[in-house]
C-alpha positions as CSV (number, residue, x, y, z in Angstrom):
1,M,-3.1,-6.5,-23.0
2,Q,-5.7,-7.6,-25.0
3,K,-8.4,-4.9,-26.8
4,G,-10.8,-3.7,-24.9
5,S,-8.9,-4.3,-21.7
6,M,-8.2,-1.4,-19.0
7,A,-4.7,-0.4,-17.9
8,E,-4.9,1.1,-14.4
9,K,-2.8,3.5,-12.7
10,K,-2.6,4.0,-8.6
11,K,-2.0,7.5,-7.1
12,V,-1.5,7.6,-3.0
13,Y,-2.8,10.2,-0.9
14,F,-2.0,11.1,2.5
15,D,-4.2,14.1,4.4
16,R,-5.8,15.0,0.8
17,E,-2.2,15.3,-1.0
18,E,-0.7,13.2,-3.3
19,I,2.4,12.2,-2.4
20,R,4.2,12.2,-5.7
21,G,6.8,9.8,-7.5
22,L,5.0,6.1,-6.9
23,V,6.5,2.9,-8.2
24,S,5.1,0.1,-6.8
25,V,1.9,-0.6,-4.3
26,S,1.6,-4.2,-2.9
27,E,-1.5,-6.6,-3.4
28,I,-4.0,-5.8,-0.5
29,V,-5.5,-9.3,0.5
30,L,-8.1,-8.8,2.6
31,E,-8.4,-12.3,4.1
32,K,-11.3,-13.9,6.8
33,G,-9.8,-16.2,9.3
34,M,-11.0,-19.8,9.7
35,I,-10.9,-22.1,12.4
36,E,-11.0,-25.5,12.2
37,V,-13.6,-27.7,13.5
38,P,-13.1,-31.3,14.2
39,E,-16.1,-33.8,13.4
40,F,-16.3,-37.8,13.0
41,H,-13.6,-38.7,10.7
42,R,-13.8,-35.0,9.2
43,I,-12.4,-31.8,9.9
44,R,-14.4,-28.7,9.1
45,Q,-13.0,-25.2,8.5
46,L,-15.3,-21.8,9.5
47,Q,-14.5,-18.6,9.1
48,N,-14.2,-17.1,12.4
49,G,-15.5,-13.4,11.3
50,V,-12.1,-11.7,11.7
51,T,-10.4,-10.1,8.9
52,K,-7.0,-9.4,8.8
53,V,-5.5,-6.2,8.2
54,P,-2.3,-6.4,6.1
55,A,0.5,-4.0,6.1
56,I,1.0,-2.6,2.7
57,D,4.1,-1.7,1.0
58,L,5.1,1.2,-1.1
59,V,8.1,2.0,-3.4
60,Y,8.7,5.5,-4.0
61,R,11.7,7.0,-6.6
62,I,12.7,10.4,-5.4
63,D,14.4,13.2,-6.7
64,R,17.5,15.9,-4.9
65,N,15.4,18.4,-2.6
66,S,12.2,15.8,-3.3
67,P,8.9,16.5,-0.6
68,T,8.5,12.8,-0.9
69,Y,11.6,12.0,0.7
70,K,11.0,14.4,3.2
71,F,7.6,13.3,4.0
72,W,8.7,9.8,4.4
73,K,11.4,10.3,6.5
74,D,8.9,12.4,8.6
75,F,6.5,9.8,8.9
76,Y,9.1,7.2,10.0
77,F,10.9,8.7,12.4
78,N,8.5,11.1,14.0
79,D,6.2,8.2,14.5
80,E,3.4,10.4,12.9
81,D,-0.3,9.3,11.9
82,H,-2.0,10.3,8.5
83,D,-4.8,8.8,7.2
84,G,-4.5,7.5,3.3
85,V,-6.3,6.6,0.6
86,I,-4.9,4.8,-2.8
87,S,-6.9,6.1,-6.0
88,R,-7.4,3.5,-8.6
89,T,-7.4,4.9,-12.1
90,D,-7.7,4.1,-16.0
91,A,-4.9,5.1,-18.3
92,H,-6.8,8.3,-18.9
93,G,-6.7,9.1,-15.3
94,V,-10.6,8.6,-14.7
95,E,-10.7,7.1,-11.4
96,F,-12.6,3.8,-10.9
97,G,-12.1,3.2,-7.3
98,Q,-10.4,4.2,-3.6
99,T,-9.2,2.3,-0.9
100,L,-9.4,4.1,2.4
101,L,-6.6,3.7,5.1
102,P,-7.8,5.6,7.9
103,G,-4.7,6.0,11.1
104,C,-1.8,4.8,8.7
105,E,1.7,4.2,10.7
106,C,4.8,4.0,9.0
107,V,6.7,0.7,10.4
108,K,9.3,-0.1,7.7
109,Y,11.9,2.7,5.8
110,T,14.5,1.5,3.8
111,E,16.9,3.2,1.5
112,P,17.9,0.8,-0.9
113,P,22.1,-0.6,-1.4
114,Y,24.2,1.0,-3.6
115,E,26.3,-0.6,-6.3
116,A,28.9,1.6,-8.4
117,A,28.7,-0.9,-11.7
118,N,25.1,-1.2,-11.4
119,P,23.6,2.5,-10.7
120,T,19.9,2.4,-10.5
121,F,17.0,5.3,-9.4
122,A,17.0,7.0,-6.1
123,Q,14.1,5.0,-4.5
124,I,13.0,4.4,-1.3
125,S,10.6,1.9,0.0
126,V,8.3,1.9,2.8
127,R,5.8,-0.1,4.9
128,I,2.4,1.3,6.4
129,I,-0.3,-0.4,9.0
130,P,-3.7,1.2,8.6
131,W,-6.1,0.9,11.2
132,D,-8.6,-0.6,8.2
133,I,-9.2,-0.9,4.8
134,I,-12.1,0.2,3.6
135,P,-12.4,-0.3,-0.3
136,L,-14.8,2.4,-1.8
137,N,-17.1,2.3,-5.3
């Protein structure tokens, strides 16, 4: 990092409670759809005014008797809906942005493979699909 640049940390909350153990959050890309309009000797691309809401992948490190593990198992296997928030903070914990994720559903739940010769942290990967993505600040 260069001098004066800001490090970023993220926290994820569901129903106003932080889900601890966050390792990574996938990139969130909001992109407007396009259509091709043929003309004489040209094909132009125009936006169609529809924004695709992407799925978001999260990876969590878990511990024995972890509430994080129970939360994600219940979220996926009980078909629960939760309202989420991704909080963006600087290295000192000062929040500078939020992304609201209303009406999330968990559509993928993955426990990693095991290799005795190469132990890793206990973790789970999940994919959520929010009803919408609303950047704030």
